[in-house]
C-alpha positions in Angstrom: -0.2 -30.6 65.9 -2.4 -31.3 62.9 -5.3 -32.7 65.0 -5.7 -29.4 66.7 -7.1 -28.0 63.4 -10.8 -28.3 62.3 -10.8 -30.9 59.5 -14.5 -30.7 59.0 -14.9 -30.5 55.1 -18.6 -29.7 55.2 -19.2 -26.7 52.9 -21.1 -23.6 53.9 -23.6 -24.5 51.2 -24.4 -27.7 53.1 -24.9 -25.7 56.2 -27.3 -23.4 54.5 -29.2 -26.3 53.0 -29.8 -27.6 56.5 -31.9 -24.4 57.2 -35.6 -24.9 56.5 -36.2 -21.5 55.1 -33.0 -21.1 53.0 -33.6 -19.2 49.7 -32.1 -19.5 46.3 -30.5 -16.1 46.6 -28.8 -17.0 49.8 -27.2 -20.0 48.2 -26.2 -18.0 45.1 -24.3 -15.6 47.4 -21.9 -18.4 48.3 -18.7 -18.3 46.3 -18.5 -22.1 46.1 -22.0 -22.8 44.9 -20.9 -23.5 41.3 -18.1 -25.7 42.5 -20.5 -27.7 44.7 -22.9 -28.0 41.8 -20.3 -29.3 39.4 -19.2 -31.7 42.1 -22.8 -32.9 42.0 -23.6 -32.2 45.7 -26.8 -34.2 46.1 -28.5 -31.9 48.6 -27.8 -28.9 46.5 -29.0 -30.5 43.2 -32.2 -31.7 44.9 -32.8 -28.1 46.0 -32.0 -26.5 42.7 -34.1 -29.0 40.7 -37.3 -28.0 42.5 -39.8 -26.5 40.1 -39.9 -23.1 41.8 -36.1 -22.9 41.9 -35.7 -23.8 38.3 -38.3 -21.3 37.3 -36.5 -18.6 39.3 -33.2 -19.5 37.6 -34.6 -19.2 34.2 -36.4 -16.0 35.0 -33.1 -14.5 36.2 -31.4 -15.0 32.8 -34.4 -13.8 30.7 -35.6 -10.8 32.6 -33.9 -7.4 33.2 -32.8 -6.9 36.8 -34.2 -3.9 38.6 -32.7 -0.7 37.3 -32.3 0.7 40.8 -29.7 -1.9 41.8 -26.0 -1.1 42.0 -24.6 -1.7 38.6 -21.7 -3.7 40.0 -24.0 -6.4 41.4 -27.0 -5.9 39.0 -26.1 -8.9 36.9 -24.5 -11.0 39.6 -27.5 -13.3 40.1 -28.3 -13.7 36.3 -24.7 -14.6 35.7 -24.6 -17.2 38.5 -28.0 -18.6 37.3 -26.6 -19.0 33.8 -23.5 -20.8 35.2 -25.7 -23.2 37.2 -28.0 -23.9 34.3 -25.1 -24.6 31.9 -22.9 -26.5 34.4 -23.5 -29.7 32.4 -24.9 -31.6 35.4 -27.2 -34.4 34.1 -29.9 -33.7 36.8 -30.2 -30.0 35.7 -30.1 -30.8 32.0 -32.8 -33.4 32.4 -35.0 -31.1 34.4 -34.6 -28.1 32.1 -34.7 -30.0 28.8 -37.6 -32.2 29.8 -40.0 -29.6 31.3 -42.0 -27.7 28.7 -43.0 -25.0 31.2 -39.4 -24.1 31.8 -38.6 -24.2 28.1 -41.5 -21.8 27.4 -40.2 -19.4 30.0 -36.8 -19.6 28.3 -38.3 -19.2 24.8 -40.4 -16.2 25.8 -37.2 -14.2 26.0 -37.3 -14.0 22.2 -40.7 -12.1 22.4 -39.0 -9.1 23.9 -38.8 -6.1 21.7 -35.4 -5.3 20.2 -32.8 -4.4 21.1 -32.2 -7.2 23.5 -29.9 -6.8 26.4 -26.7 -8.3 25.0 -25.7 -9.8 28.3 -29.0 -11.5 28.9 -29.0 -12.6 25.2 -25.7 -14.3 25.8 -27.1 -16.1 28.8 -30.1 -17.2 26.8 -28.0 -18.4 23.9 -25.5 -20.2 26.1 -28.4 -22.0 27.9 -30.2 -23.0 24.8 -27.0 -24.0 23.1 -26.1 -26.3 26.0 -29.5 -27.9 25.8 -29.1 -28.4 22.0 -25.9 -30.3 22.7 -27.1 -32.3 25.7 -30.9 -32.8 25.2 -30.9 -32.6 21.5 -34.1 -34.4 20.5 -36.3 -32.8 23.1 -35.1 -29.3 22.5 -35.2 -29.6 18.7 -38.7 -31.0 18.9 -39.8 -28.1 21.1 -38.3 -25.4 18.8 -39.8 -27.0 15.7 -43.2 -26.6 17.2 -42.6 -22.8 17.5 -43.7 -21.3 14.2 -42.1 -18.0 14.9 -38.8 -19.3 16.2 -36.8 -18.5 13.0 -38.5 -15.2 12.5 -37.8 -14.1 16.1 -34.1 -15.1 15.9 -33.7 -13.1 12.7 -35.6 -10.2 14.3 -32.8 -10.0 16.9 -29.9 -10.9 14.6 -28.3 -7.5 15.4 -27.4 -9.2 18.8 -24.5 -11.5 18.2 -25.8 -14.1 20.6 -28.6 -14.9 18.1 -26.0 -15.5 15.5 -24.3 -18.0 17.8 -27.6 -19.7 18.4 -28.1 -20.3 14.7 -24.7 -21.7 14.3 -25.2 -24.1 17.2 -28.3 -25.4 15.5 -26.2 -26.2 12.5 -23.1 -27.5 14.1 -24.0 -29.1 17.4 -26.8 -31.5 16.5 -26.1 -35.2 16.5 -26.6 -37.9 15.2 -26.1 -37.1 11.6 -29.6 -38.1 10.6 -31.1 -35.6 13.1 -28.7 -32.9 11.9 -30.0 -33.5 8.4 -33.5 -33.0 9.6 -32.6 -29.8 11.3 -30.9 -28.5 8.1 -33.9 -29.4 6.0 -36.1 -27.6 8.5 -34.0 -24.5 8.4 -33.9 -24.7 4.6 -37.7 -25.0 4.4 -37.9 -21.8 6.5 -35.6 -20.2 3.8 -33.1 -19.1 6.4 -30.4 -18.5 3.8 -32.6 -16.3 1.6 -33.8 -14.3 4.7 -30.3 -13.7 5.9 -29.3 -12.5 2.4 -32.2 -10.1 2.5 -30.8 -8.5 5.6 -27.6 -7.5 3.7 -29.3 -4.4 2.3 -28.7 -0.7 2.6 -32.1 -0.3 4.3 -30.9 -2.4 7.3 -28.8 -1.1 10.1 -25.1 -1.9 10.2 -25.2 -4.4 13.0 -27.9 -6.5 11.3 -26.0 -6.5 8.0 -22.7 -7.3 9.7 -24.1 -10.2 11.8 -26.1 -11.6 8.8 -23.0 -11.5 6.7 -20.9 -13.2 9.4 -23.6 -15.9 9.9 -23.6 -16.7 6.2 -19.8 -16.9 6.1 -19.8 -19.2 9.1 -22.5 -21.4 7.6 -20.4 -21.8 4.5 -17.3 -22.8 6.3 -19.1 -25.1 8.8 -21.1 -26.8 6.1 -18.1 -27.4 3.9 -16.1 -28.8 6.8 -18.8 -31.1 7.9 -19.5 -32.3 4.4 -15.8 -33.3 4.1 -15.9 -35.1 7.5 -19.3 -36.8 6.8 -18.8 -38.0 3.3 -21.0 -41.0 3.8 -24.2 -38.9 4.2 -26.3 -39.4 1.1 -28.0 -36.1 1.1 -26.2 -32.8 0.3 -26.2 -30.0 2.8 -29.3 -28.0 1.7 -28.1 -24.7 3.3 -24.8 -24.9 1.4 -26.6 -25.8 -1.8 -28.8 -22.7 -1.4 -25.9 -20.5 -0.6 -23.9 -21.7 -3.7 -26.9 -21.3 -6.0 -26.7 -18.8 -8.8 -30.0 -17.3 -7.7 -28.7 -16.6 -4.2 -25.5 -15.0 -5.5 -27.5 -12.9 -7.9 -29.8 -11.7 -5.1 -26.9 -10.8 -2.9 -25.3 -8.7 -5.7 -28.6 -7.1 -6.5 -28.8 -6.0 -2.8 -25.3 -4.6 -3.0 -25.5 -2.6 -6.3 -29.1 -1.9 -7.2 -30.5 1.2 -5.6 -28.6 3.0 -3.0 -25.0 1.8 -2.6 -23.5 2.0 0.8 -20.0 0.9 1.9 -21.4 -1.2 4.7 -23.6 -3.2 2.4 -20.9 -3.7 -0.3 -18.3 -4.8 2.3 -20.6 -7.3 4.0 -21.9 -8.7 0.7 -18.4 -9.1 -0.6 -17.3 -10.9 2.5 -19.9 -13.6 1.7 -18.7 -13.8 -1.9 -15.1 -14.2 -0.8 -16.0 -17.0 1.5 -17.9 -18.7 -1.3 -14.7 -18.4 -3.4 -12.4 -19.9 -0.8 -10.6 -22.9 -2.3 -8.3 -23.5 0.7 -8.7 -22.9 4.4 -6.1 -23.3 7.1 -6.9 -25.8 9.8 -5.5 -23.5 12.5 -6.2 -20.0 13.7 -3.8 -17.1 13.1 -1.8 -15.7 10.3 1.5 -17.1 11.1 0.2 -20.5 12.2 -1.1 -21.1 8.6 2.6 -21.2 7.5 4.0 -23.4 10.2 1.3 -26.0 10.4 0.7 -26.6 6.8 -2.7 -28.1 7.4 -5.3 -27.1 4.9 -8.7 -28.2 3.6 -9.3 -27.8 -0.1 -12.6 -27.0 -1.7 -13.9 -26.6 -5.3 -15.6 -23.4 -6.3 -19.1 -24.2 -7.6 -19.5 -22.9 -11.2 -22.9 -21.4 -10.2 -21.2 -18.9 -8.0 -19.0 -17.7 -10.8 -22.0 -17.6 -13.2 -23.7 -15.4 -10.7 -20.8 -13.0 -10.2 -19.7 -12.7 -13.9 -22.5 -10.3 -15.1 -21.7 -8.0 -12.1 -18.0 -7.6 -12.8 -18.7 -4.3 -14.4 -20.2 -3.1 -11.1 -17.1 -4.0 -9.1 -15.0 -2.3 -11.8 -17.2 0.8 -11.4 -16.8 0.5 -7.6 -13.0 0.8 -8.0 -13.5 3.9 -10.1 -16.3 5.5 -8.1 -16.8 4.2 -4.6 -19.3 5.5 -2.0 -18.3 9.0 -1.1 -16.0 9.4 2.0 -14.9 12.6 3.7 -11.2 13.6 3.8 -9.3 12.3 6.8 -6.2 13.5 8.6 -3.4 10.9 8.8 0.0 10.9 10.4 1.5 11.9 7.0 -1.0 14.5 5.9 -4.6 14.9 4.8 -6.0 12.2 2.6 -8.6 13.9 0.4 -10.0 10.8 -1.2 -9.6 7.7 1.1 -9.4 4.3 -0.6 -12.2 3.0 1.6 -13.1 -0.4 2.8 -15.5 -1.0 -0.2 -12.7 -0.6 -2.8 -10.3 -2.7 -0.7 -12.9 -5.5 -0.6 -13.4 -5.1 -4.3 -9.7 -5.6 -4.9 -9.9 -8.7 -2.7 -12.7 -10.1 -4.8 -10.8 -9.5 -8.1 -7.7 -11.3 -6.7 -9.9 -14.3 -5.6 -11.6 -14.4 -9.0 -8.2 -14.4 -10.9 -7.1 -17.4 -8.9 -10.2 -19.4 -10.0 -8.8 -19.1 -13.6 -12.2 -19.0 -15.2 -11.9 -18.1 -18.9 -15.1 -16.1 -19.2 -14.3 -14.1 -16.1 -10.7 -13.5 -17.3 -12.0 -12.2 -20.6 -14.5 -9.8 -19.0 -11.8 -8.5 -16.6 -9.5 -8.0 -19.6 -12.2 -6.2 -21.5 -12.9 -3.9 -18.6 -9.1 -3.3 -18.0 -9.7 -4.0 -14.4 -6.1 -5.0 -13.7 -4.8 -1.7 -15.1 -7.3 0.1 -12.8 -6.0 -1.8 -9.8 -2.4 -0.9 -10.7 -3.5 2.7 -10.9 -4.8 2.5 -7.3 -1.6 0.6 -6.3 0.5 3.6 -7.3 -2.0 6.3 -6.1 -2.3 4.9 -2.6 1.4 4.3 -1.8 0.8 3.8 1.9 -2.1 1.3 1.8 -0.3 -2.1 2.3 -3.7 -3.9 2.5 -4.3 -2.8 -1.1 -0.7 -3.6 -2.2 -1.1 -7.1 -1.0 -4.2 -7.8 -3.0 -2.6 -6.4 -6.2 0.4 -8.6 -5.5 -1.9 -11.6 -5.3 -3.6 -10.6 -8.6 -0.2 -10.4 -10.3 0.8 -13.7 -8.8 -2.2 -15.3 -10.5 -1.2 -13.7 -13.8 2.4 -14.8 -13.5 1.5 -18.4 -12.5 1.1 -19.2 -16.2 -2.6 -20.1 -15.8 -3.9 -16.8 -17.1 -2.1 -16.5 -20.4 -5.4 -15.4 -21.9 -5.2 -12.3 -19.7 -2.1 -11.3 -21.6 -3.7 -12.1 -24.9 -1.5 -14.9 -26.0 -4.2 -17.5 -26.6 -6.1 -15.4 -29.1 -9.8 -14.4 -29.1 -9.4 -11.8 -26.4 -9.5 -8.1 -27.1 -6.4 -7.4 -25.1 -3.0 -5.9 -25.9 -0.3 -8.6 -25.4 2.1 -7.9 -22.6 0.1 -5.1 -21.0 0.8 -5.9 -17.3 4.5 -6.6 -17.8 5.3 -3.6 -20.0 3.1 -1.4 -17.9 4.9 -2.4 -14.8 8.3 -1.8 -16.4 7.4 1.7 -17.6 5.9 2.7 -14.2 8.9 1.5 -12.3 11.4 3.0 -14.7 9.8 6.4 -14.8 8.0 6.7 -11.5 9.0 4.3 -8.7 12.7 3.5 -8.5 13.7 7.1 -8.6 17.0 8.7 -8.2 18.7 8.7 -4.8 16.9 10.6 -2.1 13.4 11.1 -0.9 11.2 9.2 1.6 10.9 5.4 1.0 7.4 4.8 -0.3 5.0 2.4 1.4 4.6 0.1 -1.6 8.3 -0.4 -2.3 8.5 -3.8 -0.5 5.6 -5.2 -2.6 7.1 -3.6 -5.7 10.4 -5.3 -5.1 8.7 -8.7 -4.6 6.7 -8.2 -7.8 9.8 -7.1 -9.7 11.8 -10.2 -8.6 8.8 -12.4 -9.6 8.6 -10.8 -13.1 12.4 -11.3 -13.5 12.2 -14.9 -12.4 9.2 -15.7 -14.7 11.0 -14.0 -17.7 14.1 -16.1 -17.1 12.7 -19.6 -16.1 9.0 -19.4 -15.2 6.1 -21.0 -17.1 5.6 -17.7 -19.0 9.3 -17.4 -20.0 8.5 -17.4 -23.7 5.3 -15.5 -23.5 6.4 -12.3 -21.7 7.6 -10.0 -24.5 8.4 -6.4 -23.8 8.2 -3.6 -26.4 11.5 -2.7 -28.1 11.6 0.8 -26.6 11.2 -0.6 -23.1 13.4 -3.7 -23.2 16.8 -1.9 -22.8 15.6 0.2 -20.0 14.1 -2.8 -18.3 17.3 -4.8 -18.5 19.2 -1.8 -17.1 16.7 -1.5 -14.3 17.1 -5.2 -13.4 20.9 -5.2 -13.5 21.4 -2.0 -11.6 18.4 -0.7 -9.6 16.8 -4.0 -8.6 20.1 -5.7 -7.9 21.1 -2.9 -5.6 17.7 -2.9 -3.9 18.0 -6.7 -3.3 21.5 -6.2 -1.9 20.3 -3.6 0.6 17.4 -5.8 1.7 19.9 -8.5 2.8 21.5 -6.2 5.4 20.1 -5.9 9.0 20.0 -2.2 9.6 20.6 -2.7 13.4 23.3 -5.3 13.7 24.5 -5.4 10.0 24.2 -9.2 10.1 23.1 -10.5 6.8 19.6 -11.8 6.5 17.6 -13.4 3.7 15.5 -10.8 1.9 11.9 -11.4 1.2 12.8 -11.4 -2.5 15.4 -14.1 -2.1 13.0 -16.3 -0.1 10.4 -15.8 -2.8 12.7 -16.7 -5.6 13.9 -20.1 -4.2 10.7 -22.0 -5.0 8.4 -19.8 -7.0 7.2 -16.3 -7.5 4.7 -16.3 -4.7 4.7 -19.6 -2.7 1.6 -20.5 -0.8 -0.2 -17.4 -2.0 -3.7 -18.9 -1.8 -3.1 -19.9 1.8 -1.7 -16.5 2.6 -4.6 -14.8 0.9 -7.2 -16.6 3.1 -5.2 -16.2 6.3 -4.6 -12.5 5.6 -8.3 -12.0 4.6 -9.4 -13.4 7.9 -6.9 -11.2 9.7 -8.3 -8.2 7.9 -11.9 -9.0 8.7 -11.1 -9.5 12.4 -8.6 -6.7 13.0 -9.5 -3.9 10.7 -12.1 -1.1 10.8 -13.1 1.1 7.9 -11.5 4.2 9.4 -8.2 2.2 10.0 -8.1 1.2 6.3 -8.8 4.7 5.1 -5.7 6.1 6.9 -3.3 4.5 4.5 -3.0 6.4 1.3 -1.2 9.5 0.2 -0.5 11.7 -2.8 2.8 11.0 -4.4 3.4 14.7 -5.1 3.8 15.3 -1.4 7.2 13.7 -1.7 8.7 15.6 -4.6 11.0 17.7 -2.5 12.3 15.3 0.1 15.9 15.3 1.2 18.4 12.6 0.3 18.1 10.6 3.5 16.0 7.5 3.1 13.4 7.4 5.9 11.5 4.2 6.7 7.9 4.7 7.9 6.3 1.7 9.5 2.7 1.3 8.2 1.5 -1.9 9.6 
């Protein structure tokens, strides 16, 4: 019967605490110590909050364990100590946040020489972050008294935990008035300018990458909070500094003056792309951005565009002559001249700039013939779908009707009218939609979408009366549309497995507009690229068209992404 069983609910932790000589390590060996702590076991909390126990806990998360310990258990006690200190129990928060001796032991972790142990750094950042959220005034006052705090954090910015700590200072401080004081303090310490300085070819890759990611996150956090707290009279000083023309110019100087490296160019361009964001999905993930339909809209500050405009020639030159890369072996052959992550990011920036529809930038890109250069790359790297997507976005901006000046129809621009449309026609007619046979090229899906968009705009789009093809091209274009494109669209409606009819991407695109929700797609896809892609991965998509000259008549579909 049930009364035969021992119903004593006293935990083993309580039994240990009844011992006079129990040690902290003995308690930490118990599997249920964290559960008992969060349940606010009074005896346990009284023991843990003793000065010597708190000092031992803080020392565990800020000092390297002995190297002669078994690696499997070496960080067991530091991990448990961190969980106890961040268990969000008021007694522990009050003791740690209100005792300057303990805070100094914690702070001294920053005095260690780089590189920091990444696991200990994460314990340190988590503990400080919890105190910033729970004992805000005390901890902020303590940190502001430390003259070297910002310098030490930046010294260790190659450790991602330090990046997290900076972001907690910006996003986790309440009330709003105290947050504004923290922002002013960070701005007076020139945190933005010092992060920009770290995006430089002289710095190692981790420091550059984390500095870039920190700036991107600051931009997004600051814009989101500015939208949510519109009653705050003072502007966000960090966002103001980031959006200033001086800051943009310094970032571009670091990228292009002196030695040019792919890492520096990519990290700097990521910051510029974030500054140029006009819409941001409120949910994570590429597909979610379609289904949820929740976006925040932002206005691009003109000072950002003024800072970028004089450097458009540098981005054009980047597309022509990127940092040298060695040939790589791909699944479809040797790629002698990889596209590279730098050129991919350059194409992303051009697409973002076109969507801002800034007349002076449109004129400069037109003068440089940057779009023609992008199209050349589009056809050269037939297997790089990342590049194809950015070119498609650029063409979407042109076909939207907002960039008539690009085509030379508004006068005053030194451009040949109809260049993009006529150029596309000729390329497709003579190079792309070839005779039957051969391997299907990797850019054919994007080409079909662009072709349908051009047709739609010529028939009923905002540029219907503006797109004029040369006489020698018009007949062949009409033949192409009526025969080749129509047949391609028909094929795309057939499910190759079950032969059930599906809507093609081109049909879906044509229902509403040439490229629906392109700006949302651009941002979602850009975030996907940043998170999922490495430079080597990008480089593996590209191929010489001549390799396919003698293929057989069977169409083979190669999955790229």
